N, C-alpha and C positions, 0 to 999 in steps of 0.2 A: 518276335518269332524265336522259338526255342532252338538252341544249338542242335545240330544234327551229328550223331555219333554212329559210326559203323564199327562193329566188332567182328573181326575175322578170327574164326576158330572158337567154337562154343564147346570146348572140352572142360576139363576139371576147373581151370581158373577162369576161362572165358565165360562160363555159365554163372559163376559167382559174381564176377565183375558186371556182367550184363544185368543180373537181378538187382545188384546194388544201385545201378544207374536207373533202371526202370522204376524201381520202388521209390527212388528219390523224386521222380516226376519232374525233373528240371531240364530234361533234354528229350529229343526224339531219337530213340535208339533202334537201329536196324541190326539184325543178326545175320551174319554171312556164314553159312554152313554148307555141308554137303553130305551125301550118303545117308547113313542111318540117323545121324544127328539132325539133318534137315527134315527127314520124314517124321521123326519123333516130335520135334518142335512144331511141325505143321499140324500133327494130329492131337498132341497132348499139351503143348505149350512148354514153358520153362518152369519146372517144378523143383523147388529148393527146400532142403531141410537143414536148419542151422544146428550147430553144436549144442545149443541150448534146448533144442527140440521143437522149435516153432517151424511150421510148414507154410510155404507160400507158392502159389501158382500164378504165373503170368501168361495170359493168352496173347499170342503174337499175331498181330494182324497180317494178312497176306502181303501187303505192301512193305511190311517191316521185316520180312523173312526172305532173304536172297540166296539163291543157289550159286555157290562159288564156282561151280563147274560150267555154268552158262553165263555168268556175269560179264565176262570179258567179251562176249559176243553181242551185247546189247548196243543198239545204235545210240541210245541216249542214257548213259550210265548215271546212276544217282550221284549227287554231290554231297560231301560231308565236310563238316568243320573239323572233326577229329576222326581218325581211324585208329582203333586200338587193335594191335596184333597179339592174339593170345594163343597162337600155335606153338608147337614145340620149336626150339631154336633151329634144329636141323631141317624143319619143314619150310623155313622162310624162302629158300630159293624156288620152291614149287608154287608160291603165290605171287611171284613177281609179275606175271602177266596180268593177274587180277589187279594188283596194286597200280601198275602202270596205266590201267584203264580208269582208275579212280582218282589218282593224285592230280589235284589242281594246284595252281600257284599258292593258294592260301590254306591248303589242306595240311593239318598237323598230324604226323604219323607218330604213334607211340608204341614201340615194341615192348610188350610185357613178357619178356622171355628171360630164361635163366642163362647164367654164364656171362662171358664177356660179349658185349654187343658188337656187331660188325663195324660200327662207326668208331669204336674206341681206338683201334689201331689196325692198320691193314695187315691181315693175317690169313693164311690159307685155311686155318682151322675154323674161322668164322665166316669167311666169304671166299671160298676156294676159286670161284670163277670171276669174282668181282662184279657179279650181277646185282647184288644188293646195293652196293655203293653207287652203281650206275643208275639203278631204278629209283632209289630214294635219295633225293638231294638232302644234304646235311641241314640246310635251312628249313626243311620241312619237318625235322625230327625234334622230338622231346625225349630226353633220357628218362628212365624210370627204374625204380627198385621196388619190386612187389614182394611183400611178406604175407602171402595169402595161402592158406592151406585148404585144399578141398579135393573132391573126387567126383566122378560121374559114373553111374551104373553103366554096364556094358550096352544095355539097350536104350540108354539116354532117357530112362524113365524118371530118374531123380538125380539132382546134384546135391552134394552134402559138404558142409564145412567141417573141418576136422580139429579145430581148436576154438577157444573162446572168441566170440565175434570181435571183442575189443582188440584182439591181436592182428586182425586183418588190416594191413596198412599198405599204402602206396605212396612212394615219394617220387616227385616229378622235378625235373630240372633241365636247363639248357645244356646241350652237349658241349658247347664251346665256353660255357661259364659266363661270368659277369662281363668279362673283357669284350665279348662279342654280342652281348644282349642289349636290348633297348626296352623302353617302357612297353612296347608292343609285345615283344617276345616274353617278357616277364608276365604280362597279363594273360597270355594264352595258357601258361601253366597254371596260374591261379584260377582262371576261368574253369578249366577242366576240373581242378581240385574241388571247387565249389559245387560242381554238379553232383558230387557224391554225397553231399550233406543231407541227412534226414532219411536215408534209405532204410527200409525195413530189414533188408539184408545189409549188414554193416561192412563197409570198407572205408577206413579213414584215410583221406588223401591229404598230403602235405606238399609244400613247395620248398625247394632249396632257396636259401636266402642269397641275394645277388652279391653280397660282399665277398663270398668265397667262390672264386671262379672255378675251382676244381671239385666242388662239393659233390655233384652227382657222380662224377668218376670215382671219388673217394668211397662213396656209399655203395656203388656198384662193386667195387673191389672188396668192401667189407662182406657183402653177401657172397662173393666168390670164395672168400676164405671158408665160409660155412659149406657152400656147395661142393668144393673140391675135396672136402674131407668127409663130412657126414653122409652126403649122398652116395658116393661110390662105395664106401666101406659098408654102409648098410645094405646096398644093393648086392655087393659081392658076398656078404655074409648071410643075406636073406633075413636080416633082423631090423627091428624098428630103431628109432633114434635113441631111445633110452638104453637099449641093449648095445648099440654101437658105441656109445660113450662109456658104458661099463666095461666093455671087453676090448676096446681098441684105442685106449687113451694115448698110448705111446705113438702109435701110427698117426693118430689125429694130430698130435703135436708136430710130428715130422712133416706132414703134408702142409699144415698151416704155416710152419716155419719156412718151407720152400716158397710158398706163395708170397709170404711176407717179404722175403729177400728179393723176389722178382719185383714186387711193388716198389721197393726202395730204390731200384735201379732205373725206374722210369723217370722221364723228365717232362714236367716237374714231378718230383717224387709224390707218390700217393700217400695221403695222410689218413691212416687207418684209425678207426675207433675200436675195432675188435682185435682180440688176440686169442690164443688157444684157451687160456684160462676162462675167458668170458664165454666162449663158445661151449666149452665143456659144462660150465655152470648152467647155461641157458637150456641145454638139451638133456641134462641129467634128470632122470626119472620121467622123461617124456615117453613112457611106454605106450605102445599102440599107435604112435605117430610114425607113419612110414614116409620115406622120401619119395619124390616123384620118380627118381631113377629106379628105386626098388619096384614101384608100381609098373614101370616100363618093362623091366626084366621079367617080372611075374607074368606079364601078358605077352611076353616074347616080342616086344617092340624095340626098335632102336632107341638108344639112350642119347642124352645131350652131352656125351663125353667130349665131343669136339669143342664146344663152347666153354665147358666147365673145366676140363682137364687139359686137353690138347692145346688150348689157347695159352695156358700158363707155361706149358713145356716150350711152345714156340717163342713166346715172349722171353723166357729164360735163355733160350739159345741165342736170341738176338742180342741179349745184354750180358752174355758171358756168365749166366747163373746155372749151375748144375741142378737138375731136378730129378734125381734118380727114383724117388718114391712116386712122384707123379707119373713118370714114364712107365713104371711098373704097373701102376693102377690102370693106366690107359691100355696097356697090352692085355691085362686080365679082362677088362671090359670088352675089348675087341674080340677076344677069344670066345667069350660067352655070346656076344652078338652074332658071330659067325656060326656058332653052334645052333642058335635059335633060328637063324635064317635058313640053315641047311635043313633043320627039322620042319620048318614051315613049307619048304619047297617040296618035300616028299609026303607031307600030310595029305590024306584023302580030302577031296572037296566035299 
């Protein structure tokens, strides 16, 4: 019997991940969506256009498409071996009722979200009411770092990848590292990684090696260095990643420096593989590539600043590290979000 995978949130990244798994054909994939996304998937299927120009359409069977708004009312909810959460980070609390209805003792939950995950450290920025840590037991979790670039049309008619398919990667690892892992928990990460192999829409999945007990946390923080600098600066400036690097190098270095200092104060210290120079080199000349935070502001949606920026500010305060640049960035993003919310409130229906 093929492993059963439920994917919650079929937005920009969720659609790419879903198409990678469906096209690989090694698992039974169910899509959990709502609203316009649910209706579009129901009528037209999952349609994906890759960076290289290939187009793929996956027709979703009725039993494989679940409405998240009614799922928690089912008397007999479906069972899954894996549930991949592909919502925005700040949307996680809104799906706890759905998750609590689906989680069984052996269900593996994999949040594919940006920023510092709620299980990394108890923080108001990532789990303000404590509902996530209460709903999702740590033993059911797999940590992840996704480097996947994509977008979805406003009417959910097409999903698109925004860089070479070979760059779409997913790293999986146990939150508690090798110290708390066993042959069973190592296998669950590798099993999931193997299900991505051979897909027509490519996502290369890898697994942290068990010798390094902090590795997934280290790699999560590596991505956080990128997100805390490239994402907000591009969003605030309304520019793509290449322009952000060209025009904001000094501020990128300051933001990455503050985040690096915070990482060094954690126990055990985070072992970073990235620094400002590597990040600048990686994104130099990446013209046309927009961060997810810029997409959110352009569409007047809330950003993931709490998990990406505020989490670092809060961690810094807990460990005596000043983060003035990160705090300023957070305030600027909050101002724009409030402006967008006010404009949306008075906009005609």
